[in-house]
N, C-alpha and C positions, 0 to 999 in steps of 0.2 A: 637431513630431514626427509622422512619417508614421503612416498607419493601420496598416501592418504591424508597426511597432515598438510600438505601442501595445498591439496585439493580443498581441505576443510577452510585453510587461510583464504584461499581465493574466492570461495563462496561467501566468507564473511565480508570480504572487500566488496564484492558485488553487490551483496544485500545492503550493506552501508551506503554505497554509491547510489542505489535504486531508492533507498529512503531519502536521502538528499534531494535527488532529482523529483521524487514524489512531492515533497514539501515545496519545492520551486514550482513545479506544475500547478499546484493548488493555489499559488500566488501569482495569477495571471495579471493583476492589477499591478504588481511590482516588476515583473519581467517584461510585460508587453507582448504583442502578438508575434513579432518576428523570433524573439528569443524563446517564447513559448514553444512555437513549432519546433525548432531545433533541439530544445531540451527534450521534447517529445520523442524526437528521433532518437536520441541518445538513450532514452529510457527503453525505447522499443529494442534498441540493440542490446542493451543490457538484460531485458527480458529473454531474448533469444539465447544469449550466452548462459543464462541462468538455467534454462532448460537443457542446453548441451552438457553442462556440469552435473545436472541431475538425471541424466539418462538411465542410469541404473534404477532410479526410482520407477520410471515408467517400465521398465523391463519387469519389475517384480509386481505390477500393478495387478495382475490376475493371479498371483501366486499367494499361497499362504491364507490364513484365516483372518478375518477382519473383527477385532475387538472393537468396542465403543471408540476409543482414542484414535485407532487407524482409520476407522470409518469417517470420523469428523476432520481428521487432518487430510484425508484423500479428497472429500467433498470440497473442502476449504481450498485445497490447491487447484483443483479443477476449475472452481467457480472464480478464483483469482485470475487464472489463466484466460478464462473466457472473457472476464471483464477487461483485462489488459488488451486481448485481441480486438474486441469490439471498440474500445477507446481508440486504439491506434488506427484501425480501419476508418472509423468516422472523422478522426482528426485529419488523416491523409486525405480524405474525401472533401475536405474544406480548406486544404492547405493553399496558401498564397504564397509562401516563401520557400519552405524546406524542399517540398515535392509538388509543385503547382501543376505538374503534367497529370497528376492524379486527381485533380480537382473535378468534382462532378461524377465519381464513380458510383455515388449514389445520390439521391435526391437531397439537396442541401437542407431543406426544411426538416426531413427525417433525421439526418445524421447529427444536425446540430443539437436537437433535444436528446438523441441517444448518447452522443458524446458528453454532454453534460451529465447525465444519468450514471453512465458507465464510469466516467472518471470518478464520481463520488463513491460508487461501489467498490472502485479499485481501492480508493483510500481506506474505506472501512475495512475492506478483506485483507489489504496489506498489513493494517495494524493488527488485526487477528492473527495473521500469518507469523508476524514478528513475535507476537506475544506467545504463541505456541511453543516457539523455539527457546524462550528465555530460560525456561527451567533447565534445560539440558545445557545451555550456554555458560550458565552460572553455577552448575553443579559441582565444578571444581573449586569454587571459590571458598576460602574458609572464612567465614564472618561470624563474630560472636552474636549472641542474642540480642544485645543491645543494638548493634549495628543494623541487624534484620528488621528490628521494629522500627527503627528511625527511617531505613529506606522504604519500608512497607507504608509507612505514614506519608512520606513525601510523594511516593507513586500514587498512592490512594488520593491525596489532596489534588494532585497534578490530572489524575484522571477525572475527579470530580468536576474541577474547573472546566476540563476539556469537553465534558458532556454538557455542561451549561452553555458553553460557546457553541457547541454542535447544534444544540436546539435554537439558541438565540439567533444564529446565523442562518436559520431556516435549512440546514442540510437536509432533513427529511423530506422537504419540498423537491429538492432536486433528485433524490434517491428514487421517489416514486412518480416522476413526470408531471409533478402538479404545477410547474412553471416552465415556460419556454426558454428562459434564458437565466443567467446568474445576476444576481443584485450585489455589486461589488463597491466597495468603499475606496475610492482612488484618492482620498484625502487622507487615509489612514497611513502611518509611517510604515515604511517597507519591513522594519525589522519586528514591529508589533504584529504584522500579517503573519509573518513566518513564525513568530512565537505562538501565536493563537493556532496556526495549522499544527504545530508541534504538539500543543497541548491537547488539542482534538484527537490527534493521532494517538496520544498517550492514553486516552481513554479506551480506544480499541485494542491497543497493546495491552492494557490491564485485563480486558475481557479475555483477550487470548491466553494470557498466563493464567487466568482462573479456569478457563476451559481445559488447559494442559493438565489440570489435576484430575481429569475424568479417569475413574477407575478403569483397570483392565489394560493398562498401558504395557 
């Protein structure tokens, strides 16, 4: 296996692991505070590994022309990295288990609200990021028209349910600093919390997939 293919496989594994950890991080009421912090540290490590694997992308950042597709993906990647960085910084500033010696790096009243907002922006941007890559990842798959239609309908239905859950659960309030803390249902079954998170993520993945159709790629 060539080095390029190996690198692609590693990237896919890292992306998959980041997606799983993201779903767990958004399920605070399932994991609890201690596990949430350690999962967050794992996510931070994977983000750093992801940046190292994509170092060539940074080297080409100021080279070549920017068509609409490249402009959107570049802006999305930078915003995602910034949201991850802010989420991690704010999380460490409130840490009581994973890195307690970093507690108080910034005022807790500030980082608590910022962490809530940035974590939800990371969720949205991660979904868009994954969706932007789906056309390229599935380009080699040989599917007949009937299968494509069925998969499209399933994906669209999941995304529609995800959007409804996103609005029902008040996610826009967290994104735009409208509330100081999250309203979590601790009575809800853990598997249902994770399923709802997956459905909400699927909506943004769907939006990213549609955005990947931007002309000029």
